[in-house]
N, C-alpha and C positions, 0 to 999 in steps of 0.2 A: 411159946408157940412159934413156927417159923413163919416169916412173912414171905411174900411174893419176891421181895429183893433178896432174901436169904436164899430161896430156891434158884433164883438166877445166878446168885454168886457161886453156890453150891456146884451146880452146872458148869460153869465157866472153870472152876477148880478142879473139875473132873478132868478137864482137857490138859491143863496146867499139871497135874498130878502125875502123867505119864511120864512126863519128863524128870520129876524128882525120884520117881520110883526106879529109874535106870540107876541111879546112885545111892539106892538103897533109903531113901528118904520118903516122906508124905506131908501132906497138910492137912489141916483141919480148921473149919471155918468157928471162931469163937463168937463173934458178934458183929454188927453192921450200926453204925449209927452216924448220921448227919454227914456221910461221905467216908467215913473211916472204916475201914475193914480190919478187924483183929483177927489175927490166924495163930495157929500153934504148928510150928515146925516140927516133925516127929522124925523119928528113924535116925539115919545119918545126917540129915538136913540140921536136927536140933544142935548138935556141937560143931558144926562145920563153921570153919574160919571164914569161909565165903557165903555165910547165911545172909548176910545185910545185901550183899550184891544180889542175890538169889530175889529176896524180896522186893528189892528195887526194879531189877531189870528183867525179871522173868514173871513174877507174880502181880506187882502193881501195874506194870506196863501191860501185861497180858487181860488183866481186869478192865484196865481202861480202855482198851482197844475193843475189847468184847462188849462192855456194857456201858462204855461213855465215860469221859471224863467230867460230865456234869453230874454223874453218880458216885463215881470212885475219885475220892481226893488222894487219899494215901492208904497205905497197908502198913500195919505194925505186927510184929511179933510178940505174943503174950507167953509167959513161961507157965 
């Protein structure tokens, strides 16, 4: 069952997703626990050599800015 925080993260990811789709990518929320957001990069993002930079510079920073650094500590990609 999705939590309120999951819904907030999904909404924030919708804004980030538009940038990923420009390059043929996408992102899916897998889980959120204790400030760690697990996501799955999809499409072209899944195998891109810049995926780690995208996670840190776009996804993680974006979520921290939108939801607060007290709620988002880090973002990890799961395969």
